[in-house]
Backbone as a ProteinNet text record, in pm:
[ID]
protein_1_A
[PRIMARY]
XXXXXXXXXXXXXXXXXXXXXXXXXXXXXXXXXXXXXXXXXXXXXXXXXXXXXXXXXXXXXXXXXXXXXXXXXXXXXXXXXXXXXXXXXXXXXXXXXXXXXXXXXXXXXXXXXXXXXXXXXXXXXXXXXXXXXXXXXXXXXXXXXXXXXXXXXXXXXXXXXXXXXXXXXXXXXXXXXXXXXXXXXXXXXXXXXXXXXXXXXX
[TERTIARY]
11132.4	11240.3	11197	11201.7	11160.4	11271	11234.4	11332.9	11438.5	11555	11663.8	11623	11663.2	11641.2	11731.4	11682.6	11767.2	11885.7	11988.5	12106.5	12109.4	12089.8	12098.7	12246.1	12278.9	12417	12425.3	12512.6	12536.4	12683.5	12709.4	12845.4	12867.4	12978.6	13008.9	13102.1	13108.9	13197.6	13221.6	13256.1	13283	13213.2	13178.6	13130.3	13247.9	13219	13325.9	13398.8	13344.6	13412.6	13491.1	13490.4	13562.4	13484.3	13355.5	13273.1	13227.7	13221.8	13173.9	13023.9	12982.2	12840.7	12803.6	12673.1	12622.3	12608.4	12689.9	12691.7	12580.8	12569	12463.4	12396.6	12267.3	12191	12087	12124.5	12040.4	11964.3	11833.5	11753.7	11789.2	11830	11875.2	11992.2	12112.7	12233.2	12214.6	12256.5	12221	12290.5	12409.3	12481.3	12445.9	12331.7	12281.3	12253.4	12270.8	12248.6	12168	12063.9	11986	11982	12015.7	12021.4	11883.2	11879.6	11755.1	11738.1	11845.7	11839.6	11854	11906.5	11927.9	11850.5	11735.9	11652.1	11726.9	11724.1	11786.4	11931.4	11995.3	12137.1	12153	12242.5	12267.7	12369.7	12404	12505.3	12486.9	12535.8	12535.9	12676.7	12729.5	12858.5	12828.6	12873.9	12847.9	12951.3	13076.6	13182.5	13299.4	13379.5	13497.4	13604.5	13730	13840.7	13942.3	13989.3	14094.4	14227.8	14326.8	14461.3	14518.1	14606.1	14669	14604	14620.1	14569	14415.8	14360.8	14215.6	14161.8	14056.3	13995.3	13899.6	13934.8	13845.1	13789.6	13813.1	13780.4	13652.1	13641	13528.5	13403.1	13291.8	13163.2	13128	13226.8	13199.4	13145.6	13040.8	12989	13067.7	13149.6	13235.1	13163	13039.4	12962.3	12821.9	12813.7	12682.4	12608.9	12482.8	12403.9	12465.9	12468.4	12512.1	12660.7	12742.4	12885.6	12919.1	12997.9	13035.4	13157.4	13148.2	13260.8	13298	13424.3	13475.2	13552.4	13645.9	13730.8	13836.8	13882.4	13971	14109.4	14162.1	14300.8	14389.8	14520.5	14615.4	14588.5	14570.2	14551	14408.7	14319	14178.9	14105.4	13998.9	13912.2	13768.4	13695.2	13552.7	13480.4	13372.8	13286.2	13159.4	13135	13023.5	12939	12807.5	12712.6	12654.5	12670.4	12627.6	12527.1	12428.3	12327.7	12348.9	12360.3	12379.3	12254.4	12177.1	12060.8	12106.5	12014.9	12050.5	12109.7	12202.2	12262.5	12156.1	12045.2	11939.1	11870.7	11889.1	11824.5	11900	12024	12105.2	12067.6	12081.8	12050.9	12156.5	12129.3	12222.4	12360	12364	12491.7	12535	12526.1	12544.7	12675.4	12785.6	12914.7	12916.6	12866.2	12861.2	12772.8	12656.9	12561.1	12616.2	12674.7	12726.2	12836.7	12938	13055.7	13033	12935.3	12898.4	12832.2	12746.9	12676.5	12769.8	12871.6	12959.7	13089.8	13104.8	13225.4	13350.8	13339.9	13451.4	13507	13504.5	13554	13702	13780.5	13924.2	13946.4	13870.4	13882.9	13834	13731.2	13683.3	13792.1	13854.6	13961.1	14077.2	14111.3	14223.3	14195.5	14068	14034.4	14009.6	14024.7	13985.7	14099.4	14222.3	14338.5	14327.9	14287	14281.8	14140.6	14041.8	13906.9	13836.2	13882.1	13827.1	13675.8	13626.6	13484.4	13394.3	13444.6	13361.2	13253.9	13264.5	13155.9	13164.5	13047.1	13043.9	13094.6	13102	13142.2	13294.1	13371.3	13516.3	13574.3	13656.6	13725.9	13843.6	13928.9	14044.7	14070.1	14087.3	14114	14246.5	14306.9	14431.1	14393.1	14354.7	14308.3	14309.6	14304.3	14273.7	14132.6	14048.2	13906.1	13868.2	13802.9	13747.1	13598.7	13555.9	13420.3	13345.1	13235.1	13156.5	13016.2	12972.7	12835.9	12741.9	12647.9	12551.9	12423.1	12382.4	12256	12261.8	12212.4	12207.5	12331.8	12353.7	12463.2	12521.4	12652.1	12717.8	12845.1	12884.2	13004.3	13112.4	13228.4	13345.9	13423.2	13443.3	13522.7	13654.1	13763.7	13892.2	13939.9	14056.5	14104.2	14106.3	14153	14163.7	14091.4	13962.3	13888.1	13770	13688.3	13573	13534.9	13460.1	13412.6	13278.3	13184.6	13053.3	13053.2	13002.9	13002.2	12859.2	12838.3	12706.3	12716.6	12603.3	12599	12698.3	12781.9	12882.9	13021.1	13030	13159.9	13231	13363.3	13442.3	13550	13570	13677.4	13773.2	13901.1	14003.3	14054.2	14019	14046.2	14166.8	14279.4	14409.2	14450.3	14382.3	14413.7	14408.8	14322.9	14309.9	14192.8	14202.4	14088.5	13981.8	13856.4	13751.8	13614.2	13517.3	13378	13288.7	13167.9	13067.3	12948.3	12917.4	12809.1	12701	12580.4	12467.4	12385.8	12400.7	12335.2	12204.8	12157.2	12032.1	11919.3	11802.8	11689.7	11659.5	11755.5	11736	11856.2	11832.6	11940.3	12037.6	12166.2	12270.8	12323.2	12337.8	12389.6	12527.3	12621.9	12758.2	12806.2	12898.6	12967.8	13112.9	13162.8	13302.4	13372	13489	13578.3	13697.9	13711.4	13815.8	13924.5	14048.4	14163.3	14252.4	14268.2	14347.9	14494.9	14555.9	14696	14780	14912	15002.1	14979.7	14977.3	14954.7	15062.7	15017.8	15108.8	15030.4	15084.7	15013.6	15033.2	14945.3	14965	15101.3	15148	15279.6	15390.7	15377.6	15478.7	15476.3	15356.8	15345	15411.8	15381.6	15441.5	15592.8	15642.9	15787.9	15852.9	15790.3	15846.6	15842.7	15736.4	15723.8	15827	15862.2	15950.1	16092.5	16113.6	16246.6	16274.7	16169.7	16181.9	16159.9	16224.8	16197.8	16061.5	15988.2	15854.7	15858.8	15965.7	15975.5	15975.5	16032.8	16039.7	15904.3	15811.2	15679.1	15586.5	15624.5	15536.4	15529.4
11465.1	11514.4	11499.8	11608.1	11603.5	11546.9	11516.1	11464	11570	11525.5	11618.3	11712.3	11837.1	11933	11895.7	11910.8	11878.1	11972.8	11927.7	12009.8	12037.5	12162.3	12196.8	12202.1	12138.1	12131.8	12188.3	12287.5	12345.7	12323.3	12257	12225.1	12284.3	12352.5	12410.4	12319.5	12346.6	12271.1	12351	12282	12346.9	12271	12345.7	12277.8	12250.8	12196.4	12157.6	12277.4	12397.7	12519.1	12586.6	12525.1	12582.4	12686.4	12703.3	12798.9	12737.3	12821.4	12775.2	12750.2	12638.5	12601.4	12551.4	12548.3	12481.8	12334.3	12252.6	12109.5	12035	12061.3	12000.8	12109.2	12102.8	12186	12095.3	12033.2	11933	11996	11982.4	12031.8	11958	11833.9	11754.9	11669.8	11703.2	11633.2	11482.9	11405.4	11262.5	11175.6	11215.9	11130	11170.4	11121.4	11159.4	11036.3	11055.9	10948.3	11003.1	10932.9	10966	10844	10863	10751.7	10692.5	10559.7	10490.4	10471.7	10492.6	10467.9	10595	10702.5	10827.3	10937.6	10977.9	11077.3	11209.6	11257.3	11385.8	11378.2	11262.7	11248.9	11204.2	11270.7	11232	11323.8	11293.6	11372.8	11361.3	11461.7	11465.2	11496.7	11416	11447.1	11520.4	11644.6	11726.2	11704.7	11675	11657.1	11583.1	11523.8	11448	11466.2	11480.4	11476	11373	11287.2	11192.6	11265	11195.9	11252.4	11276.1	11374.4	11401.9	11518.9	11524.2	11634.9	11637.7	11755.7	11770.5	11780	11704.6	11698.1	11815.1	11907.3	12016.2	11995.2	11876.4	11853.7	11774.2	11660.5	11570.7	11616.3	11550.2	11579.8	11476.4	11403.5	11297.9	11356.2	11294.8	11328.9	11246.2	11311.4	11238.3	11201.9	11248.3	11214.2	11169.3	11060.1	11011.5	10938.1	10913.2	10836.2	10698.4	10652.4	10516.8	10498.4	10596.6	10580.2	10600.3	10510.6	10515.7	10604.5	10699.8	10786.5	10771.5	10738.6	10735.3	10864.7	10862.4	10979.7	10980.5	11098.4	11103.9	11046.7	10978.8	10933.5	11052.4	11032.5	11141.4	11203.3	11334.9	11407.7	11412.2	11335.2	11337.7	11451.8	11501.6	11598.2	11548.8	11582	11550.7	11675.3	11713.5	11821	11754.7	11772	11701.9	11800.8	11791	11866.1	11767	11795.6	11700.6	11765.1	11686.5	11730	11655.7	11733.8	11677.8	11706.3	11605	11627.7	11659	11702	11721.2	11593.6	11608.7	11491.5	11398.5	11456.6	11377.5	11282.8	11303.7	11218.3	11087.9	11080.5	10961.8	10851.3	10725.1	10613.4	10599.8	10512.6	10492.4	10448.5	10368.3	10320.2	10410.3	10541.5	10638.2	10618.4	10600.1	10584.6	10466.3	10352.2	10234	10258.4	10319.9	10341.8	10436.8	10547.4	10648.3	10590.9	10534.6	10493.9	10366.7	10287.1	10173.5	10223.6	10325.5	10377.6	10447.7	10516.7	10591	10516	10394.6	10316.2	10380.2	10431.9	10506.1	10449.2	10316.3	10256.4	10285.6	10282.3	10309.9	10453.7	10547.3	10688.1	10710.4	10635.6	10644.9	10600.7	10489.6	10439.2	10538	10597.3	10692.3	10816.7	10851.9	10972.9	10952.3	10829.5	10798.9	10806.7	10832.3	10822.5	10913.1	11038.2	11133.9	11181.2	11139.2	11194.7	11140.5	11028.1	10970	10952	10922.1	10894.6	11012.9	11137.4	11251.8	11284.2	11228.5	11244.2	11132.9	11081.5	10966	10997.2	11125.5	11160.7	11170.7	11147.5	11166.5	11073.6	11133.5	11059.3	11143.3	11082.5	11153.4	11103.2	11198.2	11161.6	11220.6	11156.3	11207.2	11304.8	11425	11524	11661.8	11762.4	11897	11924.7	11969	11987.8	12133.4	12190.9	12324.5	12306.3	12342.6	12313.9	12444.7	12461.5	12584.2	12551.6	12622.9	12605.4	12680.7	12608.5	12669.4	12709.4	12628.6	12653.8	12592.5	12666.4	12614.6	12644.8	12563.3	12583.5	12447.8	12441.4	12315.2	12344.7	12252.5	12270.6	12174.3	12230.5	12151.9	12119.2	11989.3	11944.4	11886.6	11915.6	11852.2	11793.9	11733.1	11669.1	11766.7	11888	11989.6	12116	12123.2	12244.5	12221.4	12326.1	12322.2	12464.8	12478.1	12609.1	12590.3	12680	12673.6	12760.8	12703.7	12770.8	12789.3	12900.5	12932.1	12959.9	12976.1	12994.8	13103.1	13067.7	13159.4	13137.7	13063.4	13035.9	12924	12929.2	12827.9	12773.5	12642.6	12577.9	12513.8	12520.7	12451.2	12339.7	12218.8	12101	12029.8	12027.8	11984.4	11848.1	11743.8	11606.4	11585.3	11661.9	11649.4	11558.3	11495.4	11422.8	11525.6	11497.5	11597.1	11531.3	11608.4	11562.9	11683.1	11654.3	11758	11730.3	11825.2	11808.7	11913.4	11866.5	11956.6	11957.8	12065	12074.3	12152.2	12178.3	12251.1	12152.1	12205.9	12118.7	12120.8	12172.2	12178.2	12117.4	12067.9	12011.1	12121.6	12091.4	12182.1	12128.3	12216.2	12175.4	12237.1	12154.3	12199.5	12157.6	12236.9	12199	12170.4	12057.9	12020.1	12006.9	12067.1	12040.4	11968.6	11839.5	11755.9	11728	11745.2	11718.6	11616.8	11500.9	11393.6	11428.8	11411.9	11448.7	11327.2	11343.2	11233.9	11193.1	11063.5	11017.5	11066.7	11111.6	11147.3	11133	11059.8	11033.7	11149.7	11161.1	11261.9	11247.8	11123	11102.2	11158	11138	11192.7	11345	11401.5	11547	11599.3	11535	11576.8	11566.8	11458	11439.2	11548	11583.3	11688.8	11824.4	11849.6	11977.5	11992.7	11880.1	11887.3	11839.2	11784	11730.2	11601.2	11529.3	11404.4	11286.3	11174.4	11053.8	10998.5	10943.3	10888.8	10785.3	10702.4	10596.3	10653.8	10771.9	10832.8	10881.4	10903.5	10950.6	10835.3	10713.2	10597.7	10561.6
24044.3	23959.1	23813.1	23739	23599.3	23511.3	23385.4	23290.7	23261.6	23217.8	23185	23072.6	23087.7	22979.9	22862.2	22739.3	22623.9	22612.4	22543.3	22515.8	22365.8	22326.8	22185.5	22146.2	22034.7	21987.4	21846.3	21827.5	21695.9	21661.9	21549.3	21506.5	21367.3	21349.6	21218.5	21138.3	21008.2	20919.6	20793.2	20686.6	20557.7	20445.4	20338.3	20219	20125.5	20007.2	19915.9	19854	19872.9	19825.8	19937.5	20056.1	20169.1	20246.6	20213.5	20287.2	20419.7	20522.1	20652.7	20647.3	20706.5	20708.7	20847.8	20874.6	20994.6	20960.7	21021.8	20991.6	21066	21195.7	21277.2	21360.3	21370.5	21463.1	21525.4	21635.6	21701.5	21817.5	21815.1	21926.7	22055.6	22042.3	22157.3	22109.7	22154.9	22109.7	22125.1	22024.5	22021.8	22125.4	22174	22267.4	22410.7	22457.6	22589.5	22674.7	22803.8	22900.3	23016.8	23055.1	23173.9	23263.6	23389.2	23482.5	23506	23512.9	23544.4	23694.5	23770.6	23914.9	23999.1	23938.3	24012.3	23941.5	23993.5	23926.7	23905.1	23781.1	23750.1	23710	23728.6	23696.1	23551.9	23479.2	23341.7	23278	23153.8	23084.9	22934.2	22864.8	22719.5	22672.5	22582.7	22520.6	22390	22381.7	22263.3	22154.2	22195.1	22095.2	22157.4	22070	22111.9	22005.6	22048.5	21953.1	22000.6	21910.5	21947.2	21959.7	22010.3	22021.2	21881.3	21871	21742	21672.4	21542	21462	21465.1	21491.4	21495	21352.6	21325.9	21192.2	21171.9	21080.8	21042.4	20901.2	20844.6	20703.6	20684.6	20750.9	20725.1	20798.9	20766	20829.5	20936.1	20984.7	21082.8	21212.5	21264.2	21396.7	21497.7	21577.9	21671.6	21801.3	21817.2	21937.6	21898.1	21821.8	21777.4	21889.2	21865.9	21962.1	21981.3	22105.4	22133.9	22156.2	22123.4	22144.4	22292.3	22347.2	22488.5	22507.1	22599.6	22630.6	22777.4	22800.8	22936.8	22960.8	23051.8	23071.5	22961.7	22918.4	22800.8	22826	22724.3	22726.4	22690.7	22697.4	22671.8	22534.7	22532.7	22408.5	22357.6	22415.4	22374.6	22445	22382.6	22449.3	22445.3	22550.2	22558.6	22609.4	22539.9	22588.3	22641.5	22770.7	22835.6	22915.6	22899	22981.5	23081.3	23210	23313.5	23407.8	23446.9	23543.2	23674.5	23782.6	23915.9	23999.5	24034.3	24120	24262.8	24347.5	24488.3	24547.2	24639	24702.8	24761.5	24806.1	24868.3	24770.9	24640.3	24540	24516.1	24563.3	24539.2	24637.4	24596.9	24686.9	24796.2	24891.1	25002.9	24954.4	24851.4	24796.7	24680.4	24700.5	24592.7	24516.9	24588.6	24521.9	24428	24474.4	24388.6	24267.3	24290.7	24182.8	24077.1	24121.2	24027.8	23940.5	24002	23925.3	23845.4	23885.1	23801.6	23673.4	23685.7	23568.5	23470.3	23520.8	23429.7	23399.8	23452.5	23425.6	23484	23606	23663.3	23792.4	23808.4	23933.2	23956	23849.8	23863.7	23909.2	23852.4	23890.3	24033.6	24073.5	24211.1	24309.1	24279.5	24367	24374.2	24259	24254.9	24337.6	24355.6	24430.4	24577.8	24625.4	24763.3	24864.3	24818.5	24907.6	25029.7	25010.3	25121.7	25155.5	25078.5	25097.5	25221	25272.4	25396	25387.5	25267.6	25250.8	25277.8	25265.2	25302.1	25198.4	25076.6	24979.7	24876	24835.8	24745.6	24605	24565.6	24429.3	24412.9	24518.2	24505.5	24399.5	24310.8	24205.8	24157.5	24079.4	24024.4	23883.5	23790.3	23651.8	23606.5	23507.8	23449.5	23338	23378.8	23281.9	23344.9	23258.4	23304.8	23257.9	23350.3	23322.8	23343.9	23243.6	23256.9	23285.2	23405.6	23452	23473.8	23401.6	23408.2	23458.9	23561.4	23610	23515.9	23456.4	23364.8	23435.9	23533.1	23600.9	23740.1	23837.5	23973.1	24054.3	24156.5	24251.4	24288.5	24299.7	24333.6	24411	24496	24577.2	24530.9	24500.2	24462.5	24589.1	24614.1	24727.6	24676.7	24745.5	24721.2	24853.6	24854.1	24977.1	25094.7	25068.3	25173.5	25128.7	25154.1	25123.4	25030.8	25016.5	24928.4	24891.6	24781.1	24737.6	24667.9	24695.6	24632.5	24507.8	24399.4	24269.5	24220.9	24149.4	24094.9	23945.4	23878.6	23734.3	23690.5	23593.3	23542	23600.7	23711	23773	23697.5	23698.3	23629.3	23722.7	23717.5	23794.1	23695.4	23726.1	23648.4	23736.8	23700.3	23782.8	23723.4	23797.7	23745.7	23801.2	23753.9	23793	23943.6	24010.5	24155.2	24191.6	24307.8	24363	24398.3	24359.8	24381.6	24380.3	24426.7	24426	24400.8	24349.3	24326.4	24417.1	24505.5	24602	24577.3	24547.7	24527.8	24655.9	24733.4	24863.5	24856.4	24735.2	24716.8	24689.3	24652.7	24619.1	24469.7	24387.8	24242.9	24171.1	24050.8	23969.4	23929.2	23934.5	23886.3	23753.8	23655.7	23524.3	23503.7	23456.6	23434.1	23296.2	23242.2	23120.1	23154.6	23104.7	23125.4	22990.4	22979.9	22868.3	22928.7	22895.7	22955.2	22852.3	22895.2	22808	22877.7	22816.9	22877.7	22883.2	22998.9	23020.3	23057.8	23052.1	23088.1	23233.3	23261.3	23398.2	23494.2	23610.4	23719.1	23849.3	23943.2	24068	24165.6	24266.4	24370	24439	24456.4	24518.7	24430.5	24298.8	24207	24206.3	24213.2	24219.4	24346.2	24459.5	24586.6	24582.2	24520.9	24512.6	24428.9	24318.9	24233.8	24302.4	24378.2	24447.6	24558.2	24621.8	24738.3	24710.4	24590.4	24559.9	24633.4	24669.9	24744.8	24650.8	24677.9	24599.9	24640.1	24542.6	24568.2	24678.6	24681.5	24781.5	24923.6	24939.4	25071.9	25120.9	25027.4	25065.8	25099.1	25060.1	25082.1	25228.6
[MASK]
++++++++++++++++++++++++++++++++++++++++++++++++++++++++++++++++++++++++++++++++++++++++++++++++++++++++++++++++++++++++++++++++++++++++++++++++++++++++++++++++++++++++++++++++++++++++++++++++++++++++++

């Protein structure tokens, strides 16, 4: 497995006269992570916005080298480019290895209610995610069903438990735009859909 391909990042801004300028043009975006234990696995955060008013004024780099990004809190956005190696590249304890590296144990637990261990990548986040396949092929799994996606395909992931399975022999690259949303559990969603009290579903 070769090293991750760089992610070129171009960010615009303004000068002191209000003219639009190229603020950053990075041949390899500085906030990048490559796994030391899973060949080909890694991610680059290209940009981040905190909750509230978006800053179009300052020249601050919101995704500098070394800054740790987890899943977004309510109102936050994260733009992430992720590389998924073939499933065969992951170690036997893939689930433990993956979520330890990305700090996602809570999200892993939240996604395990109905997945019955059918894939190590299952997790659930409190966010709406726009997921675009940039290169390769990957299969999106949810509790009930799956779909294979190829370059140019987009998935809108709405706080559902899900997993990404690469059943090919090449790395798949995806872009995610994640927007943190108000917490709501699958039980609460089911209750609202059916008009049932959450306690009755337990």
